C-alpha positions as CSV (number, residue, x, y, z in Angstrom):
1,M,0.0,0.0,0.0
2,A,1.3,3.4,-0.9
3,L,2.0,5.8,2.0
4,R,1.9,9.5,1.2
5,I,2.4,12.3,3.8
6,G,2.3,15.9,2.8
7,G,2.0,14.8,-0.9
8,K,5.3,12.9,-0.7
9,E,5.4,9.1,-1.2
10,V,7.4,7.1,1.3
11,R,8.7,3.9,-0.2
12,R,9.5,0.7,1.7
13,G,13.1,0.6,3.0
14,T,13.6,4.4,3.1
15,V,13.7,7.3,5.6
16,E,12.0,10.5,4.5
17,Q,12.2,14.0,6.1
18,I,9.0,15.8,5.3
19,F,8.1,19.4,6.1
20,L,4.3,19.2,6.5
21,K,2.6,22.6,6.0
22,V,0.0,23.0,8.7
23,S,-0.7,26.8,8.5
24,E,1.0,30.0,7.6
25,Y,1.9,33.3,9.3
26,Y,0.4,36.6,8.4
27,T,3.6,37.3,6.5
28,S,2.5,34.4,4.2
29,T,5.5,32.3,5.5
30,P,4.4,28.7,5.9
31,V,4.3,27.0,9.2
32,N,5.9,23.6,8.6
33,V,6.0,20.7,11.0
34,P,9.0,18.4,10.5
35,V,8.0,14.8,10.1
36,T,10.5,11.9,9.9
37,V,9.1,8.7,8.4
38,I,11.1,5.4,8.8
39,R,9.5,2.8,6.6
40,G,10.8,-0.7,7.1
41,E,11.7,-3.1,4.4
42,E,9.3,-5.6,5.8
43,R,5.5,-5.1,6.2
44,G,4.1,-4.3,9.6
45,P,1.9,-1.8,11.5
46,I,2.2,2.0,11.1
47,V,2.8,3.8,14.4
48,F,2.8,7.5,15.0
49,L,5.0,9.0,17.7
50,T,4.2,12.6,18.7
51,A,5.5,15.2,21.2
52,A,5.3,18.9,22.1
53,I,1.6,19.1,21.2
54,H,2.0,21.6,24.0
55,G,5.0,23.7,23.0
56,D,6.6,23.9,26.4
57,E,6.7,20.1,27.0
58,L,10.2,19.1,26.0
59,N,10.9,15.7,27.4
60,G,8.9,14.1,24.6
61,V,10.9,15.9,22.0
62,E,14.1,14.2,23.0
63,I,12.3,10.8,23.4
64,V,11.1,11.0,19.8
65,R,14.5,12.1,18.6
66,R,16.3,9.2,20.3
67,V,13.8,6.7,19.0
68,M,13.8,7.9,15.4
69,T,17.6,8.0,15.2
70,G,17.9,4.6,16.8
71,Y,16.3,2.5,13.9
72,T,17.1,2.0,10.3
73,P,14.6,0.6,7.8
74,R,16.4,-2.8,7.9
75,Q,15.7,-3.0,11.7
76,L,12.0,-2.2,11.4
77,R,9.0,-4.1,10.3
78,G,6.3,-1.6,9.5
79,T,6.5,2.2,9.7
80,L,7.3,4.8,12.3
81,I,5.9,8.3,11.7
82,C,7.8,10.6,14.1
83,V,6.8,14.2,14.9
84,P,9.1,15.6,17.6
85,V,7.3,19.0,17.7
86,M,3.6,19.0,16.9
87,N,3.0,22.6,18.0
88,R,5.8,24.3,16.2
89,V,4.3,27.8,16.9
90,G,4.2,27.3,20.6
91,F,7.6,25.6,20.6
92,L,9.2,28.6,18.9
93,T,7.5,31.1,21.3
94,H,8.2,29.1,24.5
95,T,4.5,28.6,25.3
96,R,2.0,25.8,25.7
97,Y,-0.5,27.3,23.3
98,L,-1.2,28.4,19.8
99,P,-1.9,32.1,19.3
100,G,-4.9,33.3,21.2
101,R,-4.1,30.8,24.0
102,R,-5.8,28.0,22.1
103,D,-4.8,24.6,23.3
104,L,-4.1,22.5,20.2
105,N,-4.9,19.3,22.2
106,R,-8.5,20.4,22.4
107,Y,-9.2,20.7,18.7
108,F,-8.9,17.2,17.3
109,P,-9.8,15.7,14.8
110,G,-10.0,19.3,13.6
111,D,-12.0,21.0,10.9
112,S,-10.6,22.1,7.5
113,H,-13.1,25.0,7.5
114,G,-12.8,25.9,11.2
115,N,-10.6,28.4,13.1
116,A,-6.9,28.4,12.9
117,A,-6.4,25.8,15.6
118,S,-9.0,23.5,14.1
119,R,-7.4,23.7,10.7
120,Y,-3.9,23.0,12.2
121,A,-5.3,20.0,14.0
122,H,-7.2,18.8,10.9
123,T,-4.0,18.7,8.8
124,L,-2.0,16.8,11.5
125,F,-4.8,14.4,12.2
126,T,-5.4,13.6,8.5
127,E,-1.7,13.3,7.6
128,I,-0.2,11.7,10.7
129,V,-3.0,9.8,12.5
130,G,-5.0,8.9,9.4
131,P,-2.5,6.3,8.0
132,S,-1.6,4.8,11.4
133,R,-2.9,1.9,13.4
134,Y,-1.3,2.8,16.7
135,G,0.0,6.0,18.4
136,V,2.0,7.2,21.3
137,D,1.6,10.8,22.4
138,L,4.3,12.1,24.8
139,H,3.6,14.7,27.5
140,T,4.8,16.3,30.7
141,A,2.8,18.0,33.4
142,S,1.7,21.6,32.7
143,V,3.6,24.7,33.9
144,G,4.1,24.7,37.7
145,R,3.6,20.9,38.1
146,T,5.6,17.7,37.8
147,N,4.4,14.1,37.1
148,L,5.5,10.7,38.0
149,P,6.0,8.6,34.8
150,H,2.7,6.9,33.9
151,I,0.5,6.0,31.0
152,R,-3.0,7.2,30.4
153,A,-5.2,5.0,28.2
154,D,-8.7,3.9,27.5
155,M,-8.4,0.4,28.8
156,S,-11.8,-0.6,27.4
157,S,-10.2,-0.9,24.0
158,K,-8.4,-4.2,23.4
159,K,-5.9,-2.5,21.0
160,V,-5.2,0.3,23.4
161,R,-4.9,-2.1,26.3
162,R,-2.2,-4.0,24.4
163,I,0.2,-1.1,23.9
164,A,-0.6,0.5,27.3
165,R,0.5,-2.6,29.1
166,A,3.4,-3.1,26.7
167,F,4.9,0.3,27.4
168,G,6.0,-0.8,30.8
169,T,5.1,1.8,33.4
170,E,4.1,0.7,36.8
171,I,1.0,2.9,36.8
172,I,-1.7,3.1,34.1
173,I,-4.5,5.6,34.5
174,D,-7.6,4.1,32.9
175,S,-9.6,7.0,31.2
176,P,-10.8,7.8,27.8
177,G,-9.3,11.3,28.0
178,P,-11.0,14.7,27.6
179,P,-13.0,15.2,24.4
180,R,-11.2,16.5,21.3
181,T,-7.7,15.5,22.6
182,L,-5.5,13.8,20.1
183,R,-5.7,10.5,22.1
184,A,-9.4,10.5,22.4
185,A,-10.0,11.5,18.7
186,A,-7.5,9.0,17.4
187,T,-8.9,6.1,19.5
188,A,-12.4,7.0,18.4
189,A,-11.2,6.8,14.8
190,G,-9.8,3.3,15.3
191,V,-6.2,4.3,15.9
192,A,-5.3,2.9,19.3
193,T,-3.4,5.7,21.1
194,I,-1.9,6.2,24.6
195,I,-0.2,9.1,26.2
196,F,3.0,8.9,28.4
197,E,3.2,11.6,31.1
198,A,6.5,12.3,32.8
199,G,8.3,15.2,34.4
200,E,7.8,18.9,33.9
201,T,7.9,21.7,31.3
202,F,10.9,23.6,29.9
203,R,13.4,20.8,30.8
204,F,15.1,17.8,29.4
205,Q,15.1,15.3,32.3
206,R,17.4,12.4,31.5
207,N,15.6,9.9,33.7
208,M,12.2,10.7,32.3
209,V,13.5,10.6,28.7
210,S,15.1,7.2,29.4
211,R,11.8,5.9,30.7
212,G,10.0,7.2,27.6
213,V,12.5,5.8,25.1
214,G,12.4,2.4,26.8
215,G,8.6,2.4,26.8
216,V,8.3,3.2,23.1
217,R,10.8,0.5,22.3
218,N,8.7,-1.9,24.4
219,V,5.6,-1.0,22.3
220,L,7.4,-1.6,19.0
221,A,8.7,-4.9,20.3
222,A,5.2,-5.9,21.4
223,L,3.9,-5.1,17.9
224,N,6.6,-7.3,16.4
225,M,8.1,-4.3,14.6
226,T,11.6,-4.8,16.0
227,G,13.8,-7.5,17.4
228,D,14.2,-5.7,20.8
229,T,13.6,-7.6,24.0
230,R,10.6,-6.2,25.8
231,K,11.2,-5.3,29.4
232,E,8.5,-5.8,32.0
233,P,7.9,-3.4,34.9
234,R,8.4,-4.4,38.5
235,F,4.6,-4.4,38.9
236,R,1.6,-3.0,37.0
237,V,-1.4,-1.3,38.5
238,V,-4.4,0.0,36.5
239,V,-6.0,2.9,38.3
240,K,-9.6,3.8,37.6
241,V,-9.9,6.7,40.0
242,S,-7.6,9.6,40.6
243,E,-8.3,12.9,42.3
244,W,-6.8,16.3,42.4
245,V,-6.4,17.6,46.0
246,R,-6.9,21.4,46.1
247,S,-6.0,24.2,48.5
248,V,-8.9,25.6,50.5
249,K,-7.1,28.8,51.4
250,G,-4.7,31.2,49.6
251,G,-1.1,31.5,50.8
252,I,2.3,29.9,50.6
253,A,2.2,26.1,50.3
254,D,4.8,24.0,52.0
255,I,4.4,20.7,50.0
256,L,5.0,17.7,52.2
257,V,4.7,14.9,49.6
258,R,6.6,13.8,46.5
259,P,5.7,12.0,43.3
260,G,6.0,8.3,43.9
261,E,5.0,8.5,47.6
262,I,2.1,6.5,49.1
263,I,-0.3,8.7,51.0
264,Y,-3.0,7.5,53.4
265,A,-6.4,9.0,54.0
266,G,-6.0,11.8,56.5
267,D,-2.3,12.2,56.0
268,E,-0.8,15.7,55.7
269,I,-0.2,16.9,52.2
270,A,0.7,20.5,52.6
271,S,0.6,23.4,55.0
272,I,-0.7,26.7,53.8
273,T,0.8,29.8,55.5
274,N,-0.5,33.3,55.4
275,P,2.7,35.2,54.3
276,F,1.6,38.3,56.3
277,G,0.5,36.7,59.5
278,R,0.7,33.5,61.7
279,E,-2.3,31.7,60.3
280,V,-1.5,28.2,59.1
281,S,-3.9,25.6,57.6
282,M,-3.3,22.0,56.8
283,V,-4.3,20.2,53.6
284,R,-5.0,16.5,54.2
285,S,-5.5,13.6,51.8
286,P,-9.1,12.5,51.3
287,L,-8.1,9.1,50.0
288,T,-5.4,6.5,50.1
289,G,-3.2,6.3,47.0
290,L,0.0,7.1,45.1
291,I,1.1,10.6,44.5
292,I,1.5,10.9,40.7
293,G,1.8,14.7,40.4
294,I,2.4,17.7,42.6
295,T,2.5,21.5,42.1
296,T,5.9,23.1,42.0
297,M,4.5,26.6,42.6
298,P,4.3,27.4,46.3
299,M,1.9,30.4,45.9
300,V,-1.6,29.1,45.8
301,N,-5.1,30.5,45.7
302,P,-8.2,28.7,47.0
303,G,-9.0,25.9,44.5
304,D,-5.5,25.6,43.2
305,T,-4.2,22.0,42.8
306,I,-1.7,20.7,45.4
307,C,-1.2,17.2,44.2
308,H,-2.7,14.4,42.0
309,V,-3.4,11.1,43.8
310,A,-4.1,7.8,42.1
311,K,-6.5,5.9,44.3
312,L,-5.2,2.5,45.5
313,E,-7.6,-0.1,47.1
314,K,-7.0,-3.8,46.3
315,T,-3.6,-2.9,44.8
316,L,-2.3,-1.0,47.8
317,A,-0.4,-3.9,49.2
318,T,1.2,-4.6,45.7
319,V,2.6,-1.1,45.5
320,E,3.7,-1.1,49.2
321,N,5.8,-4.2,48.5
322,F,8.0,-2.1,46.1
323,C,8.5,0.9,48.4
324,I,11.2,1.9,50.8
325,T,10.5,3.7,54.0
326,D,12.5,7.0,54.4
327,S,13.8,8.6,57.5
328,H,10.4,10.4,58.0
329,G,8.5,7.1,57.9
330,K,7.1,7.8,54.4
331,K,6.8,5.0,51.9
332,M,8.3,5.9,48.5
333,L,8.5,3.8,45.3
334,L,12.1,2.6,44.6
335,S,13.4,4.6,41.6
């Protein structure tokens, strides 16, 4: 079957660099998104690999780069469509968004006759997702937060479940994803897609990048696209419920927990101090679970997020078995 992206045919056994026009500036200069396609000599699935759909999320950029430079067509059965920077406009302007603070990841599958963000999304969806059977979208936490490495996936889909489990993170959050995200739109269109969340914005974090590269390689191995040996995680927990714990008061937050820590219902999460007085209030966890994300911004308003907790019930003992107890008596996942 012929594969064409941006009007360019990609033949078997070749690597093609394509500059996909997704929009243009008011100067009439095209906005081109670089796409690298590695098409194996042997037949196999087509998998897309995308990053920086939010222009400030950099870990995924390096993950895609390392994966796409790590394979030749002779080493691959099938095709890898690699897009290190989906939101090129946001990437160049050091922001999460497209112009007008439009979140590109809320406009899929897009509309060729819609607003600028919808048209941008439509081109990407048609050219990148359209030919594919599977996809991995790479993310970090948003500005002012950091995430424990984990997968988010709609585990009701057999195809999604296959690659989510193959990726090899200990934690999988089972959710379909917000409407009009790339993941939700692609999966609805029959292209099984997962997202990998790890780390924070505006940084290349080597440990997070390493986890991501290993996970993508695991997926390709599970799909029989490579000869790599798939690596299993120490344990695997599928979480169906997670909750954001929020501040009830404004002030300076002293965060008392870390990603990868087990928290028990009633435990202290943060103390909120009035910077102009002596008032101190304590934020406590409403549930027992694993901390998968925290704020890195100490200045909080009422309703601001403090941390993200993945609820653990029957799987609590499993996770506890892989923890160490620190000098403060807290249980942390071994890194």
